[in-house]
LUMDRENVEX-15256 format. One record per residue (C-alpha): residue number from 0; residue in one letter; x, y, z. Coordinates in Angstrom, 3 decimals, decimal comma. Layout:
<nodes>
<node resi="NUM" resn="A" east="X" north="Y" up="Z"/>
...
</nodes>
This chain:
<nodes>
<node resi="0" resn="M" east="-0,338" north="0,150" up="0,014"/>
<node resi="1" resn="S" east="1,103" north="3,567" up="-1,162"/>
<node resi="2" resn="V" east="1,375" north="6,203" up="1,339"/>
<node resi="3" resn="A" east="-0,205" north="9,790" up="0,674"/>
<node resi="4" resn="T" east="1,441" north="12,622" up="2,036"/>
<node resi="5" resn="G" east="-0,767" north="15,712" up="3,273"/>
<node resi="6" resn="L" east="-0,202" north="17,264" up="0,445"/>
<node resi="7" resn="D" east="-1,424" north="14,533" up="-1,808"/>
<node resi="8" resn="R" east="-4,924" north="14,692" up="-0,181"/>
<node resi="9" resn="V" east="-5,013" north="18,002" up="-0,959"/>
<node resi="10" resn="A" east="-4,181" north="17,536" up="-4,757"/>
<node resi="11" resn="A" east="-6,630" north="14,497" up="-3,882"/>
<node resi="12" resn="G" east="-9,363" north="17,606" up="-3,092"/>
<node resi="13" resn="G" east="-10,068" north="15,833" up="0,249"/>
<node resi="14" resn="V" east="-8,653" north="18,644" up="2,015"/>
<node resi="15" resn="L" east="-9,614" north="22,142" up="1,347"/>
<node resi="16" resn="I" east="-7,558" north="25,554" up="2,453"/>
<node resi="17" resn="E" east="-9,892" north="28,428" up="2,794"/>
<node resi="18" resn="G" east="-8,628" north="32,280" up="3,246"/>
<node resi="19" resn="R" east="-5,702" north="33,969" up="2,277"/>
<node resi="20" resn="A" east="-2,826" north="31,446" up="2,936"/>
<node resi="21" resn="G" east="0,995" north="31,563" up="3,715"/>
<node resi="22" resn="L" east="2,762" north="28,821" up="2,611"/>
<node resi="23" resn="L" east="5,945" north="27,314" up="4,152"/>
<node resi="24" resn="A" east="7,883" north="25,434" up="1,902"/>
<node resi="25" resn="H" east="11,114" north="23,977" up="0,337"/>
<node resi="26" resn="P" east="12,376" north="21,938" up="-2,787"/>
<node resi="27" resn="A" east="11,001" north="18,777" up="-1,722"/>
<node resi="28" resn="S" east="7,555" north="19,831" up="-1,195"/>
<node resi="29" resn="V" east="6,483" north="18,241" up="-3,762"/>
<node resi="30" resn="D" east="3,455" north="15,230" up="-4,258"/>
<node resi="31" resn="R" east="3,756" north="12,066" up="-5,701"/>
<node resi="32" resn="R" east="3,530" north="13,395" up="-9,234"/>
<node resi="33" resn="L" east="6,478" north="15,352" up="-8,361"/>
<node resi="34" resn="R" east="4,616" north="18,817" up="-8,516"/>
<node resi="35" resn="H" east="5,813" north="21,378" up="-5,782"/>
<node resi="36" resn="A" east="3,247" north="22,665" up="-2,928"/>
<node resi="37" resn="R" east="2,607" north="26,165" up="-5,024"/>
<node resi="38" resn="T" east="1,576" north="24,496" up="-7,897"/>
<node resi="39" resn="V" east="-0,511" north="22,111" up="-5,771"/>
<node resi="40" resn="L" east="-2,466" north="24,532" up="-3,572"/>
<node resi="41" resn="A" east="-3,188" north="27,080" up="-6,568"/>
<node resi="42" resn="E" east="-4,694" north="24,513" up="-8,356"/>
<node resi="43" resn="A" east="-7,110" north="23,290" up="-5,164"/>
<node resi="44" resn="G" east="-8,275" north="27,033" up="-5,252"/>
<node resi="45" resn="A" east="-5,930" north="28,302" up="-2,350"/>
<node resi="46" resn="E" east="-5,395" north="31,882" up="-2,512"/>
<node resi="47" resn="V" east="-1,593" north="31,964" up="-1,405"/>
<node resi="48" resn="V" east="-0,503" north="35,785" up="-0,691"/>
<node resi="49" resn="A" east="2,855" north="34,662" up="1,154"/>
<node resi="50" resn="I" east="5,619" north="32,078" up="0,782"/>
<node resi="51" resn="F" east="8,416" north="31,443" up="3,460"/>
<node resi="52" resn="G" east="12,035" north="29,937" up="3,165"/>
<node resi="53" resn="P" east="13,724" north="27,551" up="5,690"/>
<node resi="54" resn="E" east="17,569" north="27,299" up="6,130"/>
<node resi="55" resn="H" east="18,530" north="27,147" up="2,936"/>
<node resi="56" resn="G" east="15,805" north="28,458" up="1,409"/>
<node resi="57" resn="Y" east="12,652" north="28,274" up="-0,662"/>
<node resi="58" resn="G" east="14,195" north="26,983" up="-3,733"/>
<node resi="59" resn="G" east="16,895" north="25,434" up="-1,417"/>
<node resi="60" resn="E" east="19,796" north="26,607" up="-3,098"/>
<node resi="61" resn="A" east="21,821" north="28,046" up="0,024"/>
<node resi="62" resn="Q" east="24,338" north="25,791" up="2,145"/>
<node resi="63" resn="D" east="24,462" north="25,547" up="5,409"/>
<node resi="64" resn="M" east="24,074" north="28,572" up="7,949"/>
<node resi="65" resn="V" east="24,017" north="30,875" up="4,835"/>
<node resi="66" resn="E" east="22,041" north="33,687" up="5,222"/>
<node resi="67" resn="V" east="19,369" north="33,836" up="2,970"/>
<node resi="68" resn="G" east="17,172" north="37,073" up="1,422"/>
<node resi="69" resn="D" east="13,445" north="37,835" up="0,810"/>
<node resi="70" resn="L" east="12,477" north="37,285" up="-2,962"/>
<node resi="71" resn="Y" east="9,366" north="37,344" up="-5,080"/>
<node resi="72" resn="D" east="8,358" north="33,961" up="-6,649"/>
<node resi="73" resn="P" east="7,550" north="34,703" up="-10,833"/>
<node resi="74" resn="D" east="3,873" north="35,808" up="-10,033"/>
<node resi="75" resn="G" east="5,213" north="38,513" up="-7,614"/>
<node resi="76" resn="V" east="4,374" north="36,582" up="-4,830"/>
<node resi="77" resn="P" east="6,661" north="37,750" up="-1,537"/>
<node resi="78" resn="I" east="8,681" north="35,204" up="-0,140"/>
<node resi="79" resn="H" east="9,756" north="35,729" up="3,274"/>
<node resi="80" resn="S" east="13,280" north="34,313" up="4,263"/>
<node resi="81" resn="L" east="13,336" north="32,760" up="7,451"/>
<node resi="82" resn="Y" east="17,044" north="32,009" up="7,872"/>
<node resi="83" resn="G" east="18,733" north="35,414" up="8,022"/>
<node resi="84" resn="S" east="21,561" north="36,934" up="9,586"/>
<node resi="85" resn="T" east="20,187" north="36,384" up="13,128"/>
<node resi="86" resn="K" east="18,113" north="34,690" up="15,364"/>
<node resi="87" resn="E" east="15,423" north="36,571" up="15,157"/>
<node resi="88" resn="T" east="15,231" north="36,130" up="11,428"/>
<node resi="89" resn="L" east="13,972" north="32,502" up="12,151"/>
<node resi="90" resn="S" east="10,597" north="33,271" up="12,590"/>
<node resi="91" resn="P" east="7,971" north="34,874" up="10,534"/>
<node resi="92" resn="T" east="7,224" north="38,508" up="11,466"/>
<node resi="93" resn="P" east="3,858" north="40,226" up="12,640"/>
<node resi="94" resn="A" east="4,291" north="42,192" up="9,612"/>
<node resi="95" resn="Q" east="4,971" north="38,827" up="7,195"/>
<node resi="96" resn="L" east="1,380" north="37,045" up="8,574"/>
<node resi="97" resn="E" east="-0,803" north="40,140" up="8,611"/>
<node resi="98" resn="G" east="-3,617" north="39,393" up="6,647"/>
<node resi="99" resn="L" east="-3,390" north="35,598" up="6,554"/>
<node resi="100" resn="D" east="-6,293" north="33,206" up="7,488"/>
<node resi="101" resn="V" east="-3,776" north="30,162" up="7,276"/>
<node resi="102" resn="L" east="-0,163" north="29,200" up="7,465"/>
<node resi="103" resn="V" east="0,126" north="25,693" up="5,394"/>
<node resi="104" resn="V" east="3,550" north="24,159" up="6,422"/>
<node resi="105" resn="D" east="4,869" north="21,377" up="3,877"/>
<node resi="106" resn="L" east="8,617" north="20,059" up="4,821"/>
<node resi="107" resn="Q" east="10,402" north="17,043" up="4,552"/>
<node resi="108" resn="D" east="11,946" north="16,323" up="7,333"/>
<node resi="109" resn="V" east="14,989" north="13,715" up="7,227"/>
<node resi="110" resn="G" east="14,408" north="12,258" up="11,075"/>
<node resi="111" resn="S" east="17,334" north="13,948" up="13,058"/>
<node resi="112" resn="R" east="17,020" north="16,435" up="15,744"/>
<node resi="113" resn="Y" east="19,244" north="18,448" up="14,027"/>
<node resi="114" resn="Y" east="17,764" north="19,041" up="10,855"/>
<node resi="115" resn="T" east="16,048" north="22,542" up="11,118"/>
<node resi="116" resn="Y" east="13,196" north="22,487" up="9,495"/>
<node resi="117" resn="V" east="11,064" north="20,955" up="12,319"/>
<node resi="118" resn="W" east="12,570" north="23,893" up="14,265"/>
<node resi="119" resn="T" east="11,373" north="26,553" up="11,343"/>
<node resi="120" resn="A" east="8,125" north="25,143" up="11,756"/>
<node resi="121" resn="A" east="7,502" north="25,102" up="15,610"/>
<node resi="122" resn="L" east="9,089" north="28,421" up="15,271"/>
<node resi="123" resn="A" east="6,389" north="29,317" up="12,811"/>
<node resi="124" resn="L" east="3,485" north="27,631" up="14,633"/>
<node resi="125" resn="V" east="4,289" north="29,644" up="17,565"/>
<node resi="126" resn="A" east="4,282" north="33,595" up="15,767"/>
<node resi="127" resn="A" east="1,251" north="32,282" up="14,217"/>
<node resi="128" resn="A" east="-0,660" north="31,422" up="17,035"/>
<node resi="129" resn="R" east="0,311" north="34,824" up="18,472"/>
<node resi="130" resn="A" east="-1,181" north="36,302" up="15,358"/>
<node resi="131" resn="G" east="-4,250" north="34,665" up="15,722"/>
<node resi="132" resn="V" east="-3,771" north="33,001" up="12,111"/>
<node resi="133" resn="R" east="-4,058" north="29,281" up="11,794"/>
<node resi="134" resn="T" east="-1,503" north="27,095" up="10,877"/>
<node resi="135" resn="M" east="-2,121" north="23,679" up="8,709"/>
<node resi="136" resn="V" east="0,779" north="21,214" up="8,774"/>
<node resi="137" resn="L" east="0,254" north="19,055" up="5,795"/>
<node resi="138" resn="D" east="2,393" north="15,586" up="7,484"/>
<node resi="139" resn="R" east="4,886" north="13,798" up="5,988"/>
<node resi="140" resn="P" east="6,867" north="10,582" up="6,675"/>
<node resi="141" resn="N" east="9,628" north="10,236" up="8,942"/>
<node resi="142" resn="P" east="12,136" north="8,586" up="6,313"/>
<node resi="143" resn="L" east="13,693" north="6,549" up="8,963"/>
<node resi="144" resn="G" east="10,531" north="5,259" up="10,027"/>
<node resi="145" resn="G" east="8,798" north="6,013" up="13,694"/>
<node resi="146" resn="A" east="9,695" north="2,653" up="15,310"/>
<node resi="147" resn="F" east="13,448" north="3,734" up="16,464"/>
<node resi="148" resn="V" east="14,532" north="6,189" up="19,127"/>
<node resi="149" resn="E" east="18,294" north="6,799" up="19,657"/>
<node resi="150" resn="G" east="20,596" north="9,544" up="21,578"/>
<node resi="151" resn="A" east="19,168" north="11,129" up="24,674"/>
<node resi="152" resn="P" east="17,410" north="15,182" up="24,511"/>
<node resi="153" resn="Q" east="19,685" north="17,906" up="25,069"/>
<node resi="154" resn="R" east="20,672" north="18,675" up="29,182"/>
<node resi="155" resn="P" east="19,893" north="21,703" up="30,512"/>
<node resi="156" resn="G" east="21,029" north="25,033" up="28,506"/>
<node resi="157" resn="H" east="21,773" north="23,099" up="25,572"/>
<node resi="158" resn="R" east="18,885" north="24,215" up="23,171"/>
<node resi="159" resn="S" east="19,766" north="25,906" up="20,122"/>
<node resi="160" resn="F" east="18,455" north="26,095" up="16,352"/>
<node resi="161" resn="V" east="19,914" north="22,367" up="16,321"/>
<node resi="162" resn="G" east="17,148" north="21,337" up="18,652"/>
<node resi="163" resn="L" east="14,733" north="24,101" up="20,344"/>
<node resi="164" resn="Y" east="12,958" north="21,222" up="22,403"/>
<node resi="165" resn="D" east="14,201" north="18,370" up="24,262"/>
<node resi="166" resn="V" east="14,043" north="15,525" up="21,856"/>
<node resi="167" resn="A" east="15,624" north="12,511" up="21,206"/>
<node resi="168" resn="V" east="18,795" north="12,818" up="18,325"/>
<node resi="169" resn="R" east="16,696" north="10,303" up="16,635"/>
<node resi="170" resn="H" east="13,105" north="11,175" up="17,298"/>
<node resi="171" resn="G" east="10,908" north="8,817" up="15,043"/>
<node resi="172" resn="M" east="8,443" north="11,137" up="14,755"/>
<node resi="173" resn="T" east="6,554" north="13,185" up="11,664"/>
<node resi="174" resn="I" east="6,960" north="16,456" up="11,111"/>
<node resi="175" resn="G" east="3,112" north="16,662" up="12,241"/>
<node resi="176" resn="E" east="3,545" north="14,645" up="15,703"/>
<node resi="177" resn="L" east="6,312" north="17,467" up="16,598"/>
<node resi="178" resn="A" east="3,960" north="19,983" up="15,772"/>
<node resi="179" resn="T" east="1,299" north="18,943" up="18,306"/>
<node resi="180" resn="M" east="4,124" north="18,603" up="20,695"/>
<node resi="181" resn="V" east="4,879" north="21,971" up="20,223"/>
<node resi="182" resn="R" east="1,746" north="22,742" up="20,644"/>
<node resi="183" resn="E" east="1,407" north="21,179" up="23,936"/>
<node resi="184" resn="L" east="4,118" north="22,536" up="25,220"/>
<node resi="185" resn="E" east="3,788" north="25,836" up="24,338"/>
<node resi="186" resn="G" east="0,227" north="25,802" up="25,777"/>
<node resi="187" resn="L" east="-1,397" north="26,731" up="22,344"/>
<node resi="188" resn="D" east="-4,958" north="26,733" up="21,695"/>
<node resi="189" resn="A" east="-6,104" north="23,230" up="20,067"/>
<node resi="190" resn="D" east="-7,789" north="25,149" up="17,163"/>
<node resi="191" resn="A" east="-3,836" north="26,931" up="16,544"/>
<node resi="192" resn="L" east="-2,930" north="23,701" up="14,916"/>
<node resi="193" resn="E" east="-4,427" north="21,630" up="11,989"/>
<node resi="194" resn="V" east="-2,553" north="18,314" up="11,291"/>
<node resi="195" resn="V" east="-3,366" north="16,920" up="7,596"/>
<node resi="196" resn="E" east="-2,396" north="13,208" up="8,537"/>
<node resi="197" resn="L" east="-0,800" north="10,457" up="6,246"/>
<node resi="198" resn="L" east="-2,928" north="7,771" up="5,151"/>
<node resi="199" resn="G" east="-1,109" north="4,244" up="5,032"/>
<node resi="200" resn="W" east="2,191" north="5,490" up="6,995"/>
<node resi="201" resn="D" east="2,801" north="3,041" up="10,029"/>
<node resi="202" resn="R" east="5,454" north="3,416" up="12,185"/>
<node resi="203" resn="A" east="7,539" north="0,701" up="11,134"/>
<node resi="204" resn="R" east="7,831" north="1,887" up="7,434"/>
<node resi="205" resn="T" east="10,721" north="3,740" up="6,151"/>
<node resi="206" resn="F" east="10,741" north="5,914" up="3,154"/>
<node resi="207" resn="E" east="11,689" north="3,520" up="0,697"/>
<node resi="208" resn="H" east="8,259" north="1,198" up="1,727"/>
<node resi="209" resn="T" east="6,522" north="4,849" up="1,288"/>
<node resi="210" resn="G" east="6,406" north="4,916" up="-2,896"/>
<node resi="211" resn="L" east="6,830" north="8,412" up="-2,729"/>
<node resi="212" resn="P" east="9,860" north="9,950" up="-4,475"/>
<node resi="213" resn="W" east="12,755" north="11,059" up="-2,576"/>
<node resi="214" resn="V" east="13,712" north="14,708" up="-3,521"/>
<node resi="215" resn="L" east="16,496" north="16,295" up="-2,057"/>
<node resi="216" resn="P" east="15,470" north="18,713" up="0,848"/>
<node resi="217" resn="S" east="18,628" north="20,330" up="1,092"/>
<node resi="218" resn="P" east="21,595" north="20,730" up="-0,833"/>
<node resi="219" resn="N" east="23,552" north="18,115" up="0,728"/>
<node resi="220" resn="M" east="20,508" north="15,467" up="1,836"/>
<node resi="221" resn="P" east="20,362" north="14,101" up="-1,978"/>
<node resi="222" resn="T" east="19,651" north="10,750" up="-1,328"/>
<node resi="223" resn="L" east="17,873" north="8,466" up="1,375"/>
<node resi="224" resn="D" east="21,454" north="6,987" up="1,901"/>
<node resi="225" resn="T" east="22,529" north="10,449" up="3,256"/>
<node resi="226" resn="A" east="19,104" north="10,777" up="5,455"/>
<node resi="227" resn="R" east="20,086" north="6,723" up="6,912"/>
<node resi="228" resn="V" east="23,320" north="8,132" up="8,275"/>
<node resi="229" resn="Y" east="22,977" north="11,812" up="9,207"/>
<node resi="230" resn="P" east="21,649" north="11,207" up="12,988"/>
<node resi="231" resn="G" east="25,338" north="10,201" up="13,185"/>
<node resi="232" resn="G" east="27,018" north="11,897" up="10,203"/>
<node resi="233" resn="C" east="26,258" north="15,785" up="11,870"/>
<node resi="234" resn="L" east="28,796" north="15,056" up="14,467"/>
<node resi="235" resn="I" east="31,179" north="15,849" up="12,582"/>
<node resi="236" resn="E" east="29,632" north="19,509" up="11,857"/>
<node resi="237" resn="G" east="31,073" north="20,183" up="15,298"/>
<node resi="238" resn="T" east="35,008" north="18,806" up="14,604"/>
<node resi="239" resn="A" east="37,703" north="20,042" up="12,146"/>
<node resi="240" resn="L" east="37,218" north="17,068" up="9,966"/>
<node resi="241" resn="S" east="35,393" north="17,457" up="6,828"/>
<node resi="242" resn="E" east="31,688" north="15,894" up="6,725"/>
<node resi="243" resn="G" east="32,034" north="15,206" up="3,288"/>
<node resi="244" resn="R" east="30,575" north="18,812" up="1,486"/>
<node resi="245" resn="G" east="31,682" north="19,228" up="-1,419"/>
<node resi="246" resn="L" east="31,145" north="15,659" up="-2,726"/>
<node resi="247" resn="T" east="28,299" north="13,864" up="-4,015"/>
<node resi="248" resn="R" east="28,110" north="11,669" up="-0,642"/>
<node resi="249" resn="P" east="28,107" north="14,045" up="2,326"/>
<node resi="250" resn="F" east="28,034" north="12,696" up="5,551"/>
<node resi="251" resn="E" east="28,564" north="9,080" up="4,277"/>
<node resi="252" resn="I" east="32,243" north="9,733" up="3,206"/>
<node resi="253" resn="W" east="33,968" north="11,618" up="5,855"/>
<node resi="254" resn="G" east="37,077" north="12,579" up="6,853"/>
<node resi="255" resn="A" east="40,630" north="15,041" up="6,856"/>
<node resi="256" resn="P" east="44,317" north="15,480" up="5,808"/>
<node resi="257" resn="G" east="46,208" north="12,595" up="7,289"/>
<node resi="258" resn="L" east="43,449" north="10,344" up="8,740"/>
<node resi="259" resn="D" east="44,211" north="6,544" up="7,720"/>
<node resi="260" resn="G" east="40,741" north="5,249" up="6,333"/>
<node resi="261" resn="R" east="42,301" north="1,757" up="6,455"/>
<node resi="262" resn="A" east="42,911" north="1,679" up="10,113"/>
<node resi="263" resn="L" east="40,285" north="3,621" up="11,324"/>
<node resi="264" resn="A" east="38,136" north="0,743" up="9,254"/>
<node resi="265" resn="A" east="40,084" north="-1,862" up="11,004"/>
<node resi="266" resn="R" east="39,581" north="-0,165" up="14,200"/>
<node resi="267" resn="V" east="35,611" north="0,008" up="14,169"/>
<node resi="268" resn="A" east="32,876" north="-2,460" up="13,493"/>
<node resi="269" resn="L" east="29,604" north="-1,467" up="12,940"/>
<node resi="270" resn="E" east="26,501" north="-3,305" up="13,020"/>
<node resi="271" resn="G" east="24,250" north="-2,956" up="10,064"/>
<node resi="272" resn="A" east="27,054" north="-1,121" up="8,247"/>
<node resi="273" resn="T" east="30,470" north="-1,499" up="6,235"/>
<node resi="274" resn="L" east="33,301" north="0,425" up="6,535"/>
<node resi="275" resn="R" east="35,051" north="0,890" up="2,917"/>
<node resi="276" resn="P" east="38,435" north="2,897" up="3,614"/>
<node resi="277" resn="T" east="38,756" north="5,873" up="0,965"/>
<node resi="278" resn="T" east="40,162" north="9,511" up="-0,312"/>
<node resi="279" resn="F" east="38,466" north="11,994" up="-1,667"/>
<node resi="280" resn="Q" east="39,326" north="15,770" up="-2,314"/>
<node resi="281" resn="P" east="36,466" north="18,416" up="-1,247"/>
<node resi="282" resn="T" east="35,481" north="21,065" up="-4,021"/>
<node resi="283" resn="F" east="34,913" north="23,516" up="-1,291"/>
<node resi="284" resn="H" east="33,698" north="23,943" up="2,592"/>
<node resi="285" resn="K" east="36,386" north="22,213" up="5,105"/>
<node resi="286" resn="H" east="39,684" north="21,023" up="3,790"/>
<node resi="287" resn="G" east="38,494" north="22,528" up="-0,138"/>
<node resi="288" resn="G" east="40,704" north="21,060" up="-2,472"/>
<node resi="289" resn="K" east="43,068" north="19,163" up="-0,047"/>
<node resi="290" resn="I" east="43,113" north="15,293" up="-0,324"/>
<node resi="291" resn="C" east="41,763" north="13,431" up="2,419"/>
<node resi="292" resn="G" east="41,464" north="10,005" up="4,143"/>
<node resi="293" resn="G" east="38,589" north="8,291" up="5,563"/>
<node resi="294" resn="V" east="36,224" north="5,870" up="5,301"/>
<node resi="295" resn="Q" east="32,437" north="5,639" up="3,697"/>
<node resi="296" resn="V" east="29,842" north="4,387" up="5,428"/>
<node resi="297" resn="H" east="27,599" north="1,517" up="3,396"/>
<node resi="298" resn="V" east="24,280" north="1,041" up="5,442"/>
<node resi="299" resn="D" east="23,324" north="-2,794" up="4,607"/>
<node resi="300" resn="D" east="20,315" north="-2,932" up="7,318"/>
<node resi="301" resn="P" east="18,519" north="0,014" up="7,886"/>
<node resi="302" resn="R" east="16,609" north="-1,509" up="10,520"/>
<node resi="303" resn="A" east="20,352" north="-2,518" up="12,656"/>
<node resi="304" resn="F" east="21,937" north="0,287" up="11,900"/>
<node resi="305" resn="R" east="22,431" north="2,891" up="15,186"/>
<node resi="306" resn="P" east="23,816" north="6,222" up="13,227"/>
<node resi="307" resn="Y" east="24,515" north="8,006" up="16,397"/>
<node resi="308" resn="E" east="26,269" north="5,470" up="18,194"/>
<node resi="309" resn="A" east="28,260" north="4,537" up="15,049"/>
<node resi="310" resn="Y" east="29,703" north="7,527" up="14,489"/>
<node resi="311" resn="L" east="30,743" north="8,578" up="17,998"/>
<node resi="312" resn="R" east="32,349" north="5,428" up="18,239"/>
<node resi="313" resn="L" east="33,817" north="6,611" up="14,885"/>
<node resi="314" resn="L" east="34,804" north="9,977" up="15,726"/>
<node resi="315" resn="A" east="36,062" north="8,769" up="19,274"/>
<node resi="316" resn="E" east="38,839" north="6,645" up="16,794"/>
<node resi="317" resn="A" east="39,372" north="9,101" up="14,763"/>
<node resi="318" resn="R" east="40,595" north="11,329" up="17,515"/>
<node resi="319" resn="A" east="43,009" north="8,520" up="18,549"/>
<node resi="320" resn="L" east="44,587" north="8,079" up="15,230"/>
<node resi="321" resn="L" east="44,972" north="12,328" up="14,466"/>
<node resi="322" resn="G" east="46,177" north="12,996" up="17,710"/>
<node resi="323" resn="D" east="46,761" north="16,446" up="17,871"/>
<node resi="324" resn="A" east="45,886" north="17,167" up="14,693"/>
<node resi="325" resn="F" east="42,208" north="16,356" up="15,800"/>
<node resi="326" resn="A" east="40,537" north="19,554" up="16,432"/>
<node resi="327" resn="W" east="36,876" north="20,512" up="17,519"/>
<node resi="328" resn="R" east="35,069" north="23,476" up="15,861"/>
<node resi="329" resn="H" east="34,936" north="26,486" up="18,115"/>
<node resi="330" resn="A" east="32,996" north="28,635" up="15,536"/>
<node resi="331" resn="P" east="29,759" north="29,960" up="16,147"/>
<node resi="332" resn="Y" east="27,609" north="27,236" up="15,472"/>
<node resi="333" resn="E" east="23,696" north="28,054" up="14,408"/>
<node resi="334" resn="F" east="23,561" north="31,550" up="16,419"/>
<node resi="335" resn="V" east="25,196" north="29,855" up="19,433"/>
<node resi="336" resn="E" east="29,038" north="31,602" up="20,173"/>
<node resi="337" resn="E" east="29,201" north="30,212" up="23,765"/>
<node resi="338" resn="I" east="28,614" north="26,738" up="23,970"/>
<node resi="339" resn="P" east="30,652" north="23,930" up="21,394"/>
<node resi="340" resn="A" east="28,944" north="22,705" up="18,387"/>
<node resi="341" resn="F" east="29,189" north="19,155" up="19,196"/>
<node resi="342" resn="D" east="27,942" north="19,841" up="22,330"/>
<node resi="343" resn="L" east="24,920" north="21,365" up="20,922"/>
<node resi="344" resn="L" east="24,674" north="18,504" up="18,648"/>
<node resi="345" resn="T" east="24,927" north="15,723" up="20,975"/>
<node resi="346" resn="G" east="22,715" north="17,680" up="23,750"/>
<node resi="347" resn="G" east="25,769" north="18,275" up="26,774"/>
<node resi="348" resn="P" east="29,371" north="18,172" up="27,003"/>
<node resi="349" resn="E" east="29,139" north="13,796" up="28,113"/>
<node resi="350" resn="A" east="30,439" north="12,821" up="24,996"/>
<node resi="351" resn="R" east="33,535" north="15,214" up="23,695"/>
<node resi="352" resn="R" east="35,170" north="14,812" up="27,442"/>
<node resi="353" resn="A" east="34,805" north="11,560" up="26,825"/>
<node resi="354" resn="I" east="36,544" north="11,289" up="23,395"/>
<node resi="355" resn="E" east="39,204" north="14,055" up="24,666"/>
<node resi="356" resn="R" east="39,958" north="11,502" up="27,831"/>
<node resi="357" resn="G" east="40,184" north="8,455" up="25,282"/>
<node resi="358" resn="R" east="37,790" north="6,705" up="27,812"/>
<node resi="359" resn="G" east="34,180" north="6,594" up="29,173"/>
<node resi="360" resn="L" east="32,323" north="6,684" up="25,948"/>
<node resi="361" resn="D" east="30,650" north="3,130" up="26,580"/>
<node resi="362" resn="E" east="29,342" north="5,284" up="29,953"/>
<node resi="363" resn="V" east="28,195" north="7,958" up="28,131"/>
<node resi="364" resn="L" east="26,348" north="5,541" up="25,051"/>
<node resi="365" resn="A" east="24,440" north="3,779" up="27,854"/>
<node resi="366" resn="S" east="23,274" north="6,949" up="29,323"/>
<node resi="367" resn="E" east="22,247" north="7,974" up="25,871"/>
<node resi="368" resn="R" east="20,421" north="4,790" up="25,624"/>
<node resi="369" resn="E" east="18,240" north="5,354" up="29,047"/>
<node resi="370" resn="G" east="17,553" north="9,014" up="27,696"/>
<node resi="371" resn="A" east="16,395" north="7,978" up="24,509"/>
<node resi="372" resn="A" east="14,441" north="5,502" up="26,266"/>
<node resi="373" resn="R" east="12,509" north="7,655" up="28,702"/>
<node resi="374" resn="F" east="11,464" north="10,198" up="25,626"/>
<node resi="375" resn="A" east="10,166" north="7,150" up="23,649"/>
<node resi="376" resn="E" east="7,678" north="7,017" up="26,646"/>
<node resi="377" resn="A" east="6,892" north="10,563" up="26,620"/>
<node resi="378" resn="R" east="6,380" north="10,900" up="23,145"/>
<node resi="379" resn="R" east="3,431" north="8,467" up="23,249"/>
<node resi="380" resn="A" east="1,213" north="11,501" up="24,103"/>
<node resi="381" resn="W" east="2,034" north="13,279" up="20,938"/>
<node resi="382" resn="L" east="2,121" north="10,221" up="18,651"/>
<node resi="383" resn="R" east="-0,591" north="9,677" up="15,556"/>
<node resi="384" resn="Y" east="0,244" north="7,003" up="13,895"/>
<node resi="385" resn="A" east="0,649" north="2,955" up="15,066"/>
</nodes>
């Protein structure tokens, strides 16, 4: 049985969007026929008078953490950027929401706490509710499925735009379920949010079993394979190693100048994945133009593979191999300057300190599993699918 997204239900005529609408979308906001939400809403009779774009832009052209400006679409409708030079730009303003009856959100997430689209949707929901505008989320499947949860929620003081609310790293929720969580945690009225639910999706179903087309939702999320490793692969952003930006397989291929991929692959055995030693040369971003050594992570069994734990173990061994050549990222990260990027990603300093000491990672991972289990129980209140 194929899955129907919220947008597919609009296209089929089963959902009406009345009044003046705003649309928060990106390149992967397409129906099963690959028609963009802008087209589908127009054909369904919706009056779209404002468009909003998340990080990377409405058209998905910008790289990570690159400021995006406001534009107009070919029909003269304003496109408001929700990713500028300050954190204040992450929420739509009252002026941008003025005159809207409904804000339609159609964003493909990839199932990881770090992926900022869900937090753009959360901020838009809160801002719209305060402006008296109803939010309609057109739900989409979590590409990793909804059965598995991995990585503990953040510890106090470690919320950021890569985790505005305390959720597991691999949260196993849809964007509609996360919006439901935000509405309840923020105490918003029930009528502030409408979720157009998926049809035919269950929590055991990963993206390849939905019958839906994959469209890269951001420039460095080209394939479903990328999404599978991303709950771990994004951790590399918190280091000076290349996470493979500037390649065609980012987050799967990663490393640094001087890193021996053969030695790294020999030191780590992963359940559900095979490590292939490789060399590569990024065309831009970290170590652009330099020959790097590293590995490509080939996921053989998505149900057995645990990306968060896998990449923490890999990074610990990479540090041991590189010695003093290993470094953490110290530049500001997603509008935060005072907390290391790695700590924002993992939700606390524990994993970084264990990697620096060269011991204690097993204890950290045990604590992470306990935190993930607690979140898996807590999230039951917001789940919508069997």
